[in-house]
N, C-alpha and C positions, 0 to 999 in steps of 0.2 A: 544562475550557477548550475553547473552539470551535476547530475545526480543519478543514481540508479536504485533499482527497488526490487529486493528478493524476498522482502517480509515486511515492508513499510518504509524503507529508508529514502524515499522521497517525501512521503506523506508525513512521517513522524517528525523530521526536522521542520518541514513547513508548519505543522501544527504548533510546534514548540517555539517558532521564530515569528509567527504572525504573516507567513507567506502563502502563496498558491503553490500546491504541489500536486501535479497531474502524473499518475502512474498509467501510461497508455496500455492499450489492449496488447497482449502477449503478441509479439512479432510485428507490431505497428513500427518500430523503429529496429532496423536491422543491426546486428552486432558484427556484420562482415568488416574487414576481411578475416579477422583473428579467430572469430567463433561462429558457430551454427546457432545453438541455444546455450542459455546459461543455467545450470543446475536444473535440468529437466524442464526448462521453460519458466522457472519461478521469477526469474530477473528480467526487468524492463528498464530501458534507458530513456531518460529524458532530463528534465530541469526543475528547479525551483525558481519562482520569480515573485515579483511584487504584484503583478496584475495578471488577470485573466487573458488580456489581450496579448501580451508577450508570451505566455505559455503556448496560446493557439498559434502565434507567428512562428515560434521556433518549431513547433510540431509541424507545421506546414513545410518548413524548410528541411527537417531530417526525417521525416516519415517516409515509408515506402520500402518494398522489397529489392533485394539484390540478387541476381542470378546465383543459384547455389543454396539459397537459404532453404532450412529443411521444412519451412511452412511460412505462410503469409496471412497476415490479418486481412479481413474483409475489406475492401475499398470503401471509402467514405462515400456518402450518399450526395452532398452538396458540393458546391465549386471549391471550398477550402474551410479549414478548421478555424480560420480567423474570420470567415463570414458566419460561421455558426456561433462564434462567440458574441457577435452583435445582433444576432437573430433571437427575439424573444419567444420562449416557447408558450404554448397554450395548454392549459388543463391537464398537467402531467399528473399520473397516479404515482404517488410516492409513498412507500411504506417506511415507518420509523421504528427502529431498533435502538433501545438504550441498554438492554441487558446484554452482558459479554456472552458471545457464542460459546466461550469455553467454561462458563460458569464463574469466571473470577470477579471480583468486586469492581464497580465503576463508581468512580468520584462524583459527589453531587454536583461539582461543577462543570462535569463533562455531560452529565445528564440534562443539567439546566441548559447547557449551550445548545444542545440537540433540540431540546423542546422549543427554545427561542427560535432556532433555525426553521423548526417545522411551522411555528406561527407565522414567521415571516413568509414561508412558501404558500401557506393557506392564503395570507393576505394578498398574494399576487396572483390568486385564482387555481392554484393547484389543489388536488384532492389528496388528503392525507389519510392514512389508515396504519392501524398498528401492524408491525411486521409480525409474520406467522412462519419465519425461517428457522427450522430446527437443524441443527448439526450436532453430531456426537463428539463433544469436546475432547474427550479422553482419546478416542480413537484418532481424531483429526491431529492432535499434538504428538502422539506416538509417530505417526506416518509422516508428518511434516519434519520433525526432528530427524528420523531416518535419512530423508532426502538432503535435508540441509547440511548434517553431518557428512554425509558422502560428498556434497558439494565443497565443504571444507577441505576434506582428503584430497578431491581432484584439484582444488585451488593450489594447495602446496605442491603437487606433483607438477602442475603447469608452471610454477614458479621456479621450481628445481631445474626444469628443462631450460628456463630462461637464463638462471644464473649459473648453469653448468656444475651444481653440486648439490649432495643431498641436504635437506634442511634438518637443523637440530632444535631441540626444544627452546634453547636460548634464542633463536630467530624470531619467535612469536610470543604473544601474550599467552598466559597460562589457559584462559578459556579457549582460545584457538587451537592449542596444542590438544586440550581435552576433546573438542569437537573432532579434529582430525583423528584421534585415536577412536572414538566412537565410529566415525566414518570408515575407518578401516575395518572395524569389526562387524560391520554391516555387509554380509555376503551378497551376491549378485541377486540370489533368489528373493531375499528380504527386501532388497532394494526395489526390485520389479514388482514385488507384492505391495509395497508402500505406495509406489506410483499408481497401480491399479485401484487401491483403495482411495486415494486422492481424487483419481478420475471418476470413481462413483460418486464421492461427494460433489465433484463438479457438475455432474448430470443432475444431481438432487437440486443444487441451487439453480442451475440453468432452467429447470423446469419451473421453479418458483418465479423467476423473473419473466416468464411467459405472461404472468398476470399483473406485473407492474412495469412502470417505465424506470424508476430509480429508487434505490435504497439509501435512506439517510441513517447515519449512525455516528456517535462520536469518533474521532479519529483515533484518541488514545483513550486509556482507562483511567487516566490521571492528569492533573495539569503538568507544565514543564517541570522535570524533576531536577533537584539541586545536583550539582557536579558530585561524583562520589556514589551516587545511588546504586550504581550497578557493579561497583567494585566487589570482589570476592575475597574473603579472608584467606590468609595463607592455607595452603593444602585443601582448600575447597573451591576449585576454579569454575564449578558449575553454578555456584550460588547466584552469579549475575545473571546467568541465562534464565534460571527459574524466576529470578526477579523481573527480567526484561518481558517474559511471557505473560505476567499479570498486568505489565504496563501497556503491552500492545495486542490486546485481543482482537481488536477490529480489522486490522490491516492485512494479516498473512492469508486469510482465506481467499482473498481475492487475487494474490499472487499464484494461488494453487488453480483457481478457475480461469485466470488469465483475463478477467474482466477490468475495464478502466475504472479507477477510482480517483477521486480528487479531493484534497483537503483545502478547506476554504477558512480563512481567519475571520469569521463572523462574530466571534464572542470574545471577551475578556472578562476575567474573573475580578473579585474586589481588590486584590493586590495588584492589579495591572498586567498579569501574565494572559498571552493569548491562549485560547482554547479553540482549536480546530475542530470543524465538524467534517465527516466524510460523505460524499455522495459517490455512489457505485451505479454504474449503468451496465447494461446488456453487452455481451461480447461483441466488440467492434463498433460500439456507438459513443465514441467520445464526443460526437456532435451534440448529443442531447445533454451531456454533462457541461460542455463549454458554453452551450447556449443558456442553460440554468444558471451556471456560475456567473456569466456576463449579467444576467437579469438581476441576480442577487447583489453582485458588486455595485451595480447602479443603485439599487434600493438601500443598501446599508454599505457605504463606502469604507475602505480601510485604508487607504494609501497615506492618510497622515497619521496612522496610529504606529507607536513604537513601543516595545516592550521597556520597562524601566532599566536601568543600568545599575548593576550592583556595585557598591562601593569597594 
């Protein structure tokens, strides 16, 4: 199924539904002809799939630049992403991070799933170490929301142009309208300052990845959430956003950095719900992620697993 990811929206549903969700490197998949980039490069296009093979095969079909794109992802090293998915990696250096980069609580099921995934990687001959990645969570959140809100304001302008009339508050959900209003309040100087600060964080994270091959984290801060978890009370439209920020602390940083990240359905909790784990690679290096993902799928297959259906 088609999906795109500006803060985790490929990896989040993949984790909740027991699927494979790869967010490619920024600009790996062109957004031509309609767009150059989306939300300052936060958004990546791809799919959710049941298998690593299918994710790799589709990426082979849709990856690549189009003339006029504002920037291009580095070319892959090997013959294809599909070939990478069936090539077993040797002795990767994998850093493991279970603490939220923004300081929010992480559910024990998500920590346990990550630790079990780490043990599986170690059993396959990879070298594991605790992550030493430090990010100023408050600064990250402030600047990400500035850019995200500006993106919502742009989205509404884009749709006004398409439908030929101004949007009204009744056209969208209350949270969306609130984000649009925040975006309209972010002047051009503050927007560019937030981009600058996020780019500083990107350099910091890129420097850290010079010493590792892959970062392993939980995909989410909690197990799949019941419907209604992110609803906001009347008159408090931002409540759902704050709740969501605690739910997804691990995915947005890599929209900012543009690095590829993949959620794999390696674990389930005691109630039978899927708990995804996220592997993040260096910028432009989907091949290592797909290679590792294919190896893990072979070692701990998930194709026969289905979440329980509620009555």
